[in-house]
Residue frames as a rotation matrix with the C-alpha (Angstrom) as fourth column:
MET 1
0.594 0.803 -0.042 -0.03
0.804 -0.595 -0.015 -0.01
-0.037 -0.025 -0.999 0.05
ASP 2
-0.326 -0.640 0.696 1.14
0.554 -0.726 -0.408 3.59
0.766 0.253 0.591 -0.67
ILE 3
0.449 0.406 -0.796 1.32
0.894 -0.206 0.399 5.58
-0.002 -0.890 -0.455 2.54
GLY 4
0.054 -0.406 0.912 1.95
0.171 -0.897 -0.409 9.43
0.984 0.178 0.020 2.75
ILE 5
0.185 -0.065 -0.981 3.33
0.980 0.084 0.179 10.62
0.070 -0.994 0.079 6.07
ILE 6
0.380 -0.031 0.924 3.15
0.136 -0.987 -0.089 14.17
0.915 0.160 -0.371 7.20
GLY 7
0.721 -0.227 0.654 5.68
-0.691 -0.297 0.658 14.72
0.045 -0.927 -0.372 9.99
ALA 8
0.388 -0.704 -0.595 9.15
-0.001 0.645 -0.764 13.22
0.922 0.297 0.249 10.29
GLY 9
0.051 -0.370 0.928 9.40
-0.914 -0.391 -0.106 13.34
0.402 -0.843 -0.358 14.05
ASN 10
-0.708 -0.409 0.576 9.52
-0.623 0.746 -0.236 10.40
-0.333 -0.525 -0.783 16.44
ILE 11
0.034 0.764 0.644 6.12
-0.125 0.642 -0.756 8.89
-0.992 -0.055 0.118 15.46
GLY 12
0.742 0.260 -0.618 6.35
-0.588 -0.191 -0.786 9.70
-0.322 0.947 0.011 11.75
THR 13
-0.079 -0.907 -0.413 9.90
-0.973 0.161 -0.167 8.26
0.219 0.389 -0.895 11.43
ASN 14
-0.734 -0.278 0.620 9.37
-0.501 0.838 -0.217 5.18
-0.459 -0.470 -0.754 13.33
ALA 15
0.309 0.911 0.272 6.11
-0.243 0.352 -0.904 4.48
-0.919 0.214 0.330 11.51
ALA 16
0.582 -0.211 -0.785 7.94
-0.812 -0.201 -0.548 4.94
-0.042 0.957 -0.288 8.25
ILE 17
-0.513 -0.851 0.113 10.52
-0.857 0.516 -0.006 2.32
-0.053 -0.100 -0.994 9.37
LEU 18
-0.529 0.372 0.763 7.88
-0.200 0.819 -0.537 -0.18
-0.825 -0.436 -0.359 10.23
PHE 19
0.568 0.809 -0.151 5.76
-0.298 0.031 -0.954 0.34
-0.767 0.587 0.259 7.20
THR 20
0.358 -0.484 -0.798 8.66
-0.924 -0.063 -0.377 0.05
0.132 0.873 -0.470 4.74
LYS 21
-0.695 -0.601 0.395 9.94
-0.678 0.731 -0.079 -3.04
-0.241 -0.323 -0.915 6.57
ALA 22
-0.218 0.744 0.632 6.45
-0.021 0.644 -0.765 -4.55
-0.976 -0.180 -0.124 6.13
GLY 23
-0.553 -0.106 0.826 6.60
0.725 0.428 0.540 -3.96
-0.410 0.898 -0.160 2.31
HIS 24
0.580 0.814 0.015 4.59
0.744 -0.523 -0.417 -0.85
-0.332 0.253 -0.909 2.03
LYS 25
-0.245 -0.578 0.779 5.69
0.837 -0.531 -0.132 2.24
0.490 0.619 0.614 0.01
VAL 26
0.381 0.307 -0.872 6.09
0.811 -0.565 0.156 5.49
-0.444 -0.766 -0.464 1.92
ALA 27
-0.088 -0.379 0.921 6.42
0.513 -0.810 -0.285 9.15
0.854 0.447 0.266 0.90
ILE 28
0.266 0.153 -0.952 7.40
0.953 -0.193 0.235 11.14
-0.148 -0.969 -0.197 3.98
SER 29
0.048 -0.086 0.995 7.25
0.481 -0.871 -0.099 14.86
0.876 0.483 0.000 4.37
ASN 30
0.007 0.032 -0.999 7.84
0.957 -0.291 -0.003 17.58
-0.291 -0.956 -0.033 6.92
SER 31
0.843 0.418 -0.338 7.75
0.362 -0.907 -0.217 21.43
-0.397 0.060 -0.916 7.18
LYS 32
0.205 -0.882 -0.425 11.34
-0.146 -0.457 0.878 21.77
-0.968 -0.118 -0.223 6.15
GLY 33
0.453 0.049 -0.890 11.07
-0.881 -0.129 -0.456 20.26
-0.137 0.990 -0.015 2.63
PRO 34
0.991 0.087 -0.099 12.10
-0.106 0.971 -0.212 17.07
0.077 0.221 0.972 1.00
GLU 35
0.310 -0.942 -0.128 15.81
-0.142 0.087 -0.986 17.81
0.940 0.324 -0.107 0.84
SER 36
-0.153 -0.362 0.920 15.93
-0.943 -0.224 -0.245 17.71
0.295 -0.905 -0.307 4.59
LEU 37
0.523 0.432 0.735 14.75
-0.633 0.774 -0.004 14.10
-0.570 -0.463 0.678 4.56
PHE 38
0.543 -0.297 -0.786 17.19
-0.666 0.417 -0.618 12.64
0.512 0.859 0.029 1.99
GLU 39
-0.571 -0.818 0.068 19.37
-0.681 0.426 -0.595 11.03
0.458 -0.386 -0.801 4.67
LEU 40
-0.382 0.556 0.739 16.45
-0.639 0.419 -0.645 9.47
-0.668 -0.718 0.195 6.36
VAL 41
0.684 0.664 -0.301 15.02
-0.652 0.373 -0.660 8.19
-0.327 0.648 0.688 3.15
SER 42
0.090 -0.752 -0.653 18.39
-0.755 0.376 -0.537 6.67
0.650 0.542 -0.534 2.21
GLN 43
-0.796 -0.322 0.513 18.36
-0.601 0.525 -0.602 4.76
-0.076 -0.788 -0.611 5.60
LEU 44
0.022 0.905 0.425 14.76
-0.619 0.346 -0.705 3.53
-0.785 -0.248 0.567 4.92
GLY 45
-0.627 -0.308 0.716 15.66
0.256 0.786 0.563 1.93
-0.736 0.536 -0.414 1.64
PRO 46
-0.990 0.075 0.121 13.94
0.105 -0.181 0.978 1.67
0.095 0.981 0.172 -1.77
ASN 47
-0.302 0.952 -0.054 10.43
0.897 0.303 0.322 1.67
0.323 0.049 -0.945 -0.39
ALA 48
0.289 0.294 -0.911 10.70
0.694 -0.720 -0.012 5.26
-0.659 -0.629 -0.412 0.85
SER 49
-0.225 -0.337 0.914 10.86
0.830 -0.558 -0.002 8.60
0.511 0.758 0.405 -0.91
ALA 50
-0.657 -0.092 -0.748 11.03
0.519 -0.775 -0.360 12.28
-0.547 -0.625 0.557 0.31
ALA 51
-0.214 0.683 0.699 8.17
0.855 -0.214 0.472 14.50
0.472 0.699 -0.538 -0.63
SER 52
-0.856 0.182 0.483 6.60
-0.316 -0.925 -0.212 17.88
0.408 -0.335 0.849 -0.03
VAL 53
-0.737 0.599 0.313 3.48
-0.219 0.227 -0.949 17.78
-0.640 -0.768 -0.036 2.14
PRO 54
0.177 0.835 -0.521 1.04
-0.852 -0.134 -0.505 18.09
-0.492 0.534 0.688 -0.82
GLU 55
-0.162 -0.331 -0.930 2.93
-0.832 0.552 -0.052 15.35
0.531 0.765 -0.365 -2.66
ALA 56
-0.981 -0.191 0.036 2.78
-0.177 0.801 -0.572 13.00
0.081 -0.567 -0.819 0.30
VAL 57
-0.334 0.927 0.174 -1.02
-0.405 0.026 -0.914 13.48
-0.851 -0.375 0.366 0.44
ARG 58
0.310 0.426 -0.850 -1.39
-0.945 0.039 -0.325 12.82
-0.106 0.904 0.415 -3.24
PHE 59
-0.503 -0.650 -0.569 0.83
-0.680 0.704 -0.204 9.75
0.533 0.285 -0.796 -3.09
GLY 60
-0.939 -0.081 0.334 -0.86
-0.309 0.622 -0.720 8.09
-0.150 -0.779 -0.609 -0.18
GLU 61
-0.294 0.868 -0.400 -3.84
0.104 0.446 0.889 5.71
0.950 0.220 -0.221 -0.40
VAL 62
0.674 0.383 -0.632 -3.60
0.694 -0.033 0.720 6.22
0.254 -0.923 -0.288 3.33
VAL 63
-0.029 -0.708 0.705 -2.10
0.084 -0.705 -0.704 9.33
0.996 0.038 0.080 4.99
LEU 64
0.275 -0.025 -0.961 -0.65
0.933 0.248 0.261 9.52
0.232 -0.969 0.091 8.46
LEU 65
0.528 -0.037 0.848 -0.77
-0.068 -0.998 -0.002 12.78
0.847 -0.057 -0.529 10.22
ALA 66
0.480 -0.446 -0.755 2.16
0.867 0.373 0.331 12.84
0.134 -0.814 0.566 12.72
LEU 67
-0.244 -0.544 0.803 2.75
0.418 -0.806 -0.419 16.51
0.875 0.233 0.425 12.85
PRO 68
-0.908 -0.078 -0.411 2.84
0.412 -0.333 -0.848 18.80
-0.070 -0.940 0.335 15.98
TRP 69
-0.007 0.983 -0.186 -0.59
0.952 -0.050 -0.303 20.09
-0.307 -0.179 -0.935 17.06
SER 70
0.020 -0.037 -0.999 0.53
0.111 -0.993 0.039 23.67
-0.994 -0.112 -0.016 16.44
GLN 71
-0.804 -0.450 -0.389 1.11
-0.331 -0.204 0.921 22.93
-0.494 0.869 0.015 12.72
ARG 72
-0.440 0.638 0.632 -2.35
0.626 0.723 -0.293 21.44
-0.643 0.266 -0.718 12.04
THR 73
0.546 0.728 -0.413 -3.69
0.184 -0.586 -0.789 24.61
-0.817 0.355 -0.454 10.43
LYS 74
-0.117 -0.626 -0.771 -0.82
-0.805 -0.394 0.443 24.46
-0.581 0.673 -0.458 7.79
LEU 75
-0.298 0.085 0.951 -2.23
0.379 0.925 0.036 21.23
-0.876 0.372 -0.308 6.31
PRO 76
-0.995 -0.094 0.038 -2.70
0.066 -0.318 0.946 21.51
-0.076 0.943 0.323 2.49
HIS 77
-0.537 0.833 -0.131 -6.05
-0.841 -0.516 0.163 22.40
0.068 0.198 0.978 1.01
ASP 78
-0.244 0.518 0.820 -8.87
-0.527 0.639 -0.560 20.03
-0.814 -0.569 0.118 2.12
ILE 79
0.613 0.598 -0.517 -9.65
-0.757 0.257 -0.601 19.04
-0.226 0.759 0.610 -1.40
LEU 80
-0.258 -0.732 -0.630 -6.42
-0.742 0.568 -0.356 16.85
0.619 0.375 -0.690 -1.50
PHE 81
-0.884 -0.084 0.461 -7.83
-0.412 0.608 -0.679 14.82
-0.223 -0.789 -0.572 1.41
GLU 82
-0.026 0.982 -0.188 -11.20
-0.990 -0.051 -0.128 14.23
-0.136 0.183 0.974 -0.19
ASN 83
0.866 0.455 -0.205 -12.25
-0.459 0.888 0.033 10.48
0.197 0.065 0.978 0.34
LYS 84
-0.018 -0.945 -0.326 -8.66
-0.335 0.313 -0.889 9.79
0.942 0.093 -0.322 1.60
ILE 85
0.750 0.178 -0.637 -8.11
0.470 0.535 0.702 7.52
0.466 -0.826 0.318 4.55
VAL 86
0.116 -0.657 0.745 -6.39
-0.361 -0.727 -0.584 9.66
0.925 -0.201 -0.321 7.08
ILE 87
0.337 -0.105 -0.936 -4.76
0.814 0.533 0.233 8.33
0.474 -0.840 0.265 10.29
ASP 88
0.479 -0.109 0.871 -4.63
-0.262 -0.965 0.023 11.05
0.838 -0.240 -0.490 12.87
ALA 89
0.197 -0.509 -0.838 -1.84
0.822 0.551 -0.141 10.59
0.534 -0.661 0.527 15.39
THR 90
-0.359 -0.389 0.848 -1.90
0.011 -0.911 -0.413 14.09
0.933 -0.138 0.331 16.67
ASN 91
-0.010 0.390 -0.921 -2.41
0.979 0.191 0.070 15.05
0.204 -0.901 -0.384 20.35
PRO 92
0.624 0.417 0.660 -3.52
0.420 -0.892 0.167 18.56
0.659 0.173 -0.732 21.52
TYR 93
0.258 -0.602 -0.756 -0.29
0.915 -0.101 0.392 19.52
-0.312 -0.792 0.525 23.23
ILE 94
0.717 -0.110 0.689 0.62
0.251 -0.881 -0.402 23.16
0.651 0.461 -0.604 23.45
VAL 95
-0.261 -0.889 -0.376 3.45
0.818 0.003 -0.575 25.07
0.513 -0.458 0.726 25.06
ASP 96
0.746 0.573 -0.341 2.68
0.666 -0.640 0.383 27.47
0.002 -0.513 -0.859 27.84
GLN 97
0.877 -0.347 0.332 4.60
-0.254 -0.922 -0.294 30.75
0.407 0.173 -0.897 28.58
ALA 98
0.513 -0.686 0.516 7.09
-0.703 0.009 0.711 28.86
-0.493 -0.727 -0.478 30.67
GLY 99
-0.236 -0.530 -0.815 7.87
-0.937 0.346 0.047 26.52
0.257 0.775 -0.578 27.82
ARG 100
-0.732 0.050 0.680 6.05
-0.364 0.814 -0.452 23.61
-0.576 -0.578 -0.578 29.50
PHE 101
-0.814 0.521 -0.256 3.73
-0.043 0.386 0.921 21.17
0.579 0.761 -0.292 27.52
GLU 102
-0.690 0.689 0.220 0.13
-0.203 0.107 -0.973 21.16
-0.694 -0.716 0.066 28.52
ILE 103
-0.637 0.537 0.553 -3.07
0.763 0.541 0.354 19.80
-0.109 0.648 -0.754 26.90
GLU 104
-0.939 0.322 0.118 -5.21
-0.264 -0.898 0.353 22.37
0.220 0.301 0.928 25.16
ASP 105
-0.573 0.807 0.143 -8.75
0.113 0.250 -0.962 22.50
-0.811 -0.535 -0.235 26.44
LEU 106
-0.977 0.211 -0.032 -10.98
-0.029 0.015 0.999 21.57
0.212 0.977 -0.009 23.63
GLY 107
-0.379 0.885 0.270 -14.23
-0.922 -0.337 -0.189 21.64
-0.076 -0.321 0.944 25.59
HIS 108
0.305 0.574 0.760 -16.44
-0.455 0.789 -0.414 18.76
-0.837 -0.220 0.502 24.52
SER 109
0.809 -0.068 -0.584 -14.57
-0.568 0.165 -0.807 18.30
0.151 0.984 0.094 21.29
THR 110
0.667 -0.652 0.360 -11.63
0.382 0.714 0.586 15.89
-0.639 -0.253 0.726 20.58
SER 111
-0.198 -0.801 -0.565 -8.41
-0.303 -0.498 0.812 16.67
-0.932 0.332 -0.144 18.79
SER 112
-0.824 -0.119 0.554 -9.50
0.425 0.516 0.743 14.44
-0.375 0.848 -0.375 15.79
GLU 113
0.327 0.938 0.116 -12.91
0.887 -0.262 -0.381 16.19
-0.327 0.227 -0.917 15.53
GLU 114
0.515 -0.189 -0.836 -10.86
-0.094 -0.982 0.164 19.51
-0.852 -0.006 -0.523 15.24
ILE 115
-0.634 -0.771 -0.057 -8.65
-0.202 0.095 0.975 18.08
-0.746 0.630 -0.216 12.59
LEU 116
-0.396 0.595 0.699 -11.73
0.841 0.541 0.016 16.78
-0.369 0.594 -0.715 10.71
LYS 117
0.567 0.615 -0.548 -12.97
0.396 -0.787 -0.473 20.38
-0.722 0.052 -0.690 10.58
LEU 118
0.037 -0.682 -0.730 -9.91
-0.505 -0.643 0.576 21.24
-0.863 0.347 -0.368 8.62
ILE 119
-0.826 -0.323 -0.461 -10.17
-0.562 0.416 0.715 18.35
-0.040 0.850 -0.525 6.25
PRO 120
-0.212 0.874 0.436 -13.89
-0.769 0.126 -0.627 17.51
-0.603 -0.469 0.646 6.23
GLY 121
0.558 0.461 -0.690 -13.82
-0.816 0.458 -0.353 15.16
0.154 0.760 0.631 3.24
ALA 122
-0.450 -0.848 -0.280 -11.32
-0.734 0.530 -0.424 12.84
0.508 0.015 -0.861 4.79
ARG 123
0.618 0.536 -0.575 -12.13
-0.116 0.785 0.608 9.27
0.778 -0.309 0.548 6.11
LEU 124
-0.075 -0.803 0.591 -10.46
-0.709 -0.373 -0.598 9.93
0.701 -0.464 -0.541 9.38
VAL 125
0.675 0.120 -0.728 -9.28
0.328 0.835 0.441 7.35
0.661 -0.536 0.524 11.87
LYS 126
0.490 -0.558 0.669 -7.66
-0.841 -0.505 0.194 8.32
0.230 -0.658 -0.717 15.21
ALA 127
0.944 -0.286 -0.163 -4.65
0.319 0.916 0.245 5.94
0.079 -0.283 0.956 15.82
PHE 128
0.193 -0.981 0.034 -1.06
0.757 0.127 -0.641 5.92
0.624 0.149 0.767 16.79
ASN 129
0.150 -0.064 0.987 -1.69
-0.325 -0.946 -0.012 8.82
0.934 -0.319 -0.163 19.22
THR 130
0.859 0.280 0.428 -1.71
-0.473 0.114 0.874 6.71
0.196 -0.953 0.231 22.43
MET 131
0.838 -0.542 -0.060 1.59
0.545 0.831 0.106 4.92
-0.008 -0.122 0.993 21.96
HIS 132
0.596 -0.683 -0.422 4.92
-0.339 -0.690 0.639 6.34
-0.728 -0.238 -0.643 23.00
PHE 133
0.639 -0.310 -0.703 7.48
-0.742 -0.011 -0.670 6.36
0.200 0.951 -0.237 20.11
GLU 134
-0.398 -0.885 0.243 9.86
-0.916 0.395 -0.062 4.11
-0.041 -0.247 -0.968 21.99
THR 135
-0.139 0.480 0.866 7.17
-0.204 0.842 -0.499 1.44
-0.969 -0.246 -0.019 22.20
LEU 136
0.873 0.401 -0.278 6.33
-0.321 0.042 -0.946 1.91
-0.368 0.915 0.165 18.50
LYS 137
0.319 -0.830 -0.457 10.07
-0.930 -0.180 -0.322 1.61
0.185 0.528 -0.829 17.82
SER 138
-0.737 -0.671 -0.078 10.88
-0.613 0.713 -0.340 -1.60
0.284 -0.203 -0.937 19.70
GLY 139
-0.493 0.519 0.698 7.46
-0.636 0.331 -0.697 -3.10
-0.593 -0.788 0.167 20.70
SER 140
0.280 0.693 -0.664 6.29
-0.950 0.299 -0.089 -4.98
0.136 0.656 0.742 17.63
SER 141
-0.505 -0.285 0.815 5.96
-0.497 0.868 -0.004 -8.76
-0.706 -0.407 -0.580 17.75
THR 142
-0.559 0.350 -0.751 4.95
-0.645 0.386 0.660 -11.61
0.521 0.854 0.010 15.35
ASP 143
-0.843 0.257 -0.472 3.55
0.469 0.781 -0.413 -13.52
0.263 -0.570 -0.779 18.37
PRO 144
-0.148 0.865 0.479 -0.19
0.035 -0.479 0.877 -12.50
0.988 0.147 0.041 18.64
SER 145
0.529 0.377 -0.760 -0.14
0.716 0.282 0.638 -13.33
0.455 -0.882 -0.121 22.38
LYS 146
-0.084 -0.692 -0.717 2.58
0.900 -0.361 0.243 -10.81
-0.428 -0.625 0.653 22.95
GLN 147
-0.471 -0.078 0.879 1.51
0.678 -0.669 0.304 -8.02
0.565 0.739 0.368 20.56
LEU 148
-0.668 0.144 -0.730 0.92
0.489 -0.654 -0.577 -4.72
-0.561 -0.742 0.367 22.14
VAL 149
0.166 0.926 0.338 -2.14
0.932 -0.035 -0.360 -2.60
-0.322 0.375 -0.869 21.21
ILE 150
-0.967 -0.251 -0.039 -2.52
0.225 -0.917 0.330 0.37
-0.118 0.310 0.943 19.01
PHE 151
-0.229 0.949 -0.216 -5.96
0.542 -0.059 -0.838 1.91
-0.809 -0.309 -0.501 19.67
MET 152
-0.975 -0.036 0.221 -8.15
0.201 -0.581 0.789 3.38
0.100 0.813 0.574 16.98
ALA 153
-0.227 0.937 -0.264 -11.46
0.439 -0.144 -0.887 5.27
-0.870 -0.317 -0.379 16.62
GLY 154
-0.945 -0.030 -0.325 -13.51
-0.254 -0.557 0.791 6.47
-0.205 0.830 0.518 13.69
ASP 155
-0.065 0.997 -0.041 -16.91
-0.563 -0.071 -0.823 6.74
-0.824 -0.030 0.566 12.10
ASP 156
0.329 0.173 -0.929 -15.90
-0.938 0.178 -0.299 4.89
0.113 0.969 0.220 8.84
SER 157
0.653 -0.036 0.757 -15.89
-0.371 0.855 0.361 1.14
-0.660 -0.517 0.545 9.36
GLN 158
0.917 -0.316 0.244 -14.12
0.377 0.484 -0.790 0.37
0.131 0.816 0.563 6.01
ALA 159
0.418 -0.804 0.423 -11.39
-0.403 -0.581 -0.707 2.95
0.814 0.125 -0.567 6.72
LYS 160
0.361 -0.278 0.890 -10.91
-0.906 0.122 0.406 1.36
-0.221 -0.953 -0.208 10.22
GLN 161
0.879 -0.071 0.471 -10.51
0.118 0.990 -0.071 -2.11
-0.461 0.118 0.879 8.66
VAL 162
0.684 -0.689 0.241 -7.71
0.276 -0.062 -0.959 -0.74
0.675 0.722 0.148 6.41
VAL 163
0.176 -0.698 0.694 -5.89
-0.779 -0.530 -0.336 0.91
0.602 -0.481 -0.637 9.30
ALA 164
0.619 0.021 0.785 -6.33
-0.601 0.656 0.456 -2.30
-0.506 -0.754 0.419 11.47
ARG 165
0.939 -0.284 0.194 -4.60
0.344 0.800 -0.491 -4.22
-0.016 0.528 0.849 8.72
LEU 166
0.410 -0.819 0.402 -1.76
-0.157 -0.498 -0.853 -1.77
0.898 0.287 -0.333 8.56
ILE 167
0.291 -0.280 0.915 -1.32
-0.952 -0.174 0.250 -1.99
0.089 -0.944 -0.318 12.40
GLU 168
0.831 -0.008 0.557 -1.24
-0.148 0.961 0.235 -5.83
-0.537 -0.277 0.797 12.13
ASP 169
0.883 -0.466 0.057 1.14
0.219 0.300 -0.929 -5.62
0.415 0.833 0.367 9.30
ILE 170
0.117 -0.873 0.474 3.77
-0.411 -0.477 -0.777 -3.87
0.904 -0.104 -0.414 11.53
GLY 171
-0.505 -0.443 -0.741 3.42
0.298 0.716 -0.631 -6.25
0.810 -0.540 -0.229 14.54
PHE 172
-0.940 0.222 0.260 0.81
-0.336 -0.460 -0.822 -4.68
-0.063 -0.860 0.506 16.73
ALA 173
-0.594 0.804 -0.013 -2.82
0.804 0.594 -0.012 -5.42
-0.002 -0.017 -1.000 17.60
ALA 174
-0.797 0.383 0.466 -5.64
-0.185 -0.890 0.416 -3.07
0.575 0.245 0.781 16.65
VAL 175
-0.540 0.682 -0.494 -8.25
0.831 0.338 -0.442 -2.43
-0.135 -0.649 -0.749 19.19
ASP 176
-0.436 0.517 0.736 -11.30
0.394 -0.626 0.673 -0.33
0.809 0.584 0.069 18.33
THR 177
-0.885 0.060 -0.463 -12.44
0.428 -0.288 -0.857 2.23
-0.185 -0.956 0.229 20.90
GLY 178
0.001 0.995 -0.095 -15.57
0.742 -0.064 -0.668 3.31
-0.671 -0.070 -0.738 19.00
PHE 179
0.629 0.276 0.727 -16.76
0.728 -0.537 -0.426 6.28
0.272 0.797 -0.539 17.00
LEU 180
-0.113 -0.822 0.559 -14.69
0.593 -0.507 -0.626 9.29
0.797 0.261 0.544 16.72
ARG 181
0.209 0.260 0.943 -16.46
-0.519 -0.788 0.332 11.32
0.829 -0.558 -0.030 19.40
GLU 182
0.923 0.196 0.331 -16.54
-0.382 0.366 0.849 8.63
0.046 -0.910 0.413 22.08
GLY 183
0.719 -0.695 -0.012 -13.35
0.694 0.718 -0.050 6.80
0.043 0.027 0.999 21.03
GLY 184
0.131 -0.679 0.722 -11.52
0.319 -0.661 -0.679 10.04
0.939 0.319 0.130 20.50
HIS 185
0.529 0.118 0.840 -12.19
-0.700 -0.499 0.511 10.97
0.480 -0.858 -0.182 24.16
ARG 186
0.979 -0.153 0.131 -11.00
0.040 0.785 0.618 7.56
-0.198 -0.600 0.775 25.34
GLN 187
0.432 -0.874 0.223 -7.69
0.880 0.355 -0.315 7.98
0.196 0.333 0.922 23.43
GLN 188
0.685 -0.156 0.712 -7.01
-0.067 -0.986 -0.152 11.55
0.726 0.057 -0.686 24.62
PRO 189
-0.410 -0.912 -0.005 -3.92
-0.019 0.013 -1.000 12.28
0.912 -0.410 -0.023 26.78
GLY 190
-0.644 0.105 0.758 -4.56
-0.757 -0.230 -0.612 11.46
0.109 -0.968 0.228 30.43
SER 191
0.474 0.836 -0.275 -6.88
-0.770 0.545 0.330 8.50
0.426 0.055 0.903 29.67
LEU 192
0.476 -0.188 0.859 -6.49
-0.579 0.668 0.467 5.08
-0.662 -0.720 0.209 31.22
ILE 193
0.719 -0.179 0.671 -5.32
0.504 0.799 -0.327 3.77
-0.478 0.574 0.665 27.94
TYR 194
0.932 -0.346 0.108 -2.98
-0.195 -0.729 -0.656 6.59
0.306 0.590 -0.747 27.00
ASN 195
0.253 -0.961 0.109 0.78
-0.753 -0.266 -0.601 5.95
0.607 0.070 -0.792 26.77
ILE 196
0.034 -0.144 0.989 0.61
-0.803 0.585 0.113 2.59
-0.595 -0.798 -0.096 28.54
PRO 197
-0.612 -0.247 -0.751 1.90
-0.672 0.663 0.330 -0.57
0.417 0.707 -0.572 26.67
MET 198
-0.251 0.566 0.786 -0.63
-0.627 0.524 -0.577 -3.29
-0.738 -0.637 0.223 27.00
THR 199
-0.986 -0.009 0.166 -1.93
0.101 0.759 0.643 -6.47
-0.132 0.651 -0.747 25.35
VAL 200
-0.599 0.798 0.062 -5.32
-0.175 -0.207 0.963 -6.93
0.781 0.565 0.264 23.95
GLU 201
-0.039 0.546 -0.837 -6.61
0.767 0.553 0.325 -8.61
0.641 -0.629 -0.440 27.07
GLU 202
-0.530 -0.299 -0.794 -5.32
0.778 -0.545 -0.314 -5.69
-0.338 -0.784 0.521 29.21
ALA 203
-0.991 0.091 0.096 -6.79
-0.026 -0.847 0.532 -3.20
0.130 0.524 0.842 26.78
LYS 204
-0.301 0.947 -0.110 -10.27
0.162 0.164 0.973 -4.61
0.940 0.275 -0.202 26.86
LYS 205
-0.022 0.217 -0.976 -10.17
0.981 0.195 0.021 -4.50
0.195 -0.957 -0.217 30.76
ARG 206
-0.746 -0.311 -0.588 -9.18
0.474 -0.869 -0.141 -0.83
-0.467 -0.384 0.796 30.80
LEU 207
-0.856 0.484 0.183 -11.79
-0.131 -0.545 0.828 0.13
0.501 0.684 0.530 28.11
THR 208
-0.049 0.906 -0.420 -14.57
0.627 0.355 0.693 -1.30
0.777 -0.230 -0.585 30.20
ALA 209
-0.104 -0.037 -0.994 -13.58
0.950 -0.301 -0.088 1.23
-0.296 -0.953 0.066 32.93
LEU 210
-0.930 -0.284 -0.233 -13.90
0.197 -0.921 0.336 4.13
-0.310 0.266 0.913 30.61
PRO 211
-0.121 0.946 -0.300 -17.13
-0.076 -0.310 -0.948 6.09
-0.990 -0.092 0.110 29.87
């Protein structure tokens, strides 16, 4: 599958490593331009290419958003995302005046609902946002009993099936937390399932404790 990645930080880079190893083709982009990614792409091998952000969106049958929350308004024109499966890995972290990270108050909304307002034609699935990049980097397994969970939420069941297969391709287990509104809240920072490595059995127990 062709996957466009926006953001070459910890999540975007490690996802690119896993996707290319699994045989998928990746076009990775960032805010600095393709030339800043040539070294990374050379390390990723022949299944990877550097791209501008619009090029990455056009390339991908699936697009992974792994950019900082503050850059979300710089996404390309929403027409590029029309009917595109988009994996939203963003979290609503902002930096306060003292330089500390804090979670932006979105009221009753979720970060993915806010992203969807910017790209309303996308088939958006919230995923990859609850896992620390170190776990993503080293936690994959071919043994189903040992696989760690990547949670996902969304309103498009077919899009979720595609994302689930990608998650399984890279050695993790996909667990559905529900529709974008409810599941998005369950996957927000501070949740009982956020940033905690767990198996499917553990994940199901924790989900029963969430509203």
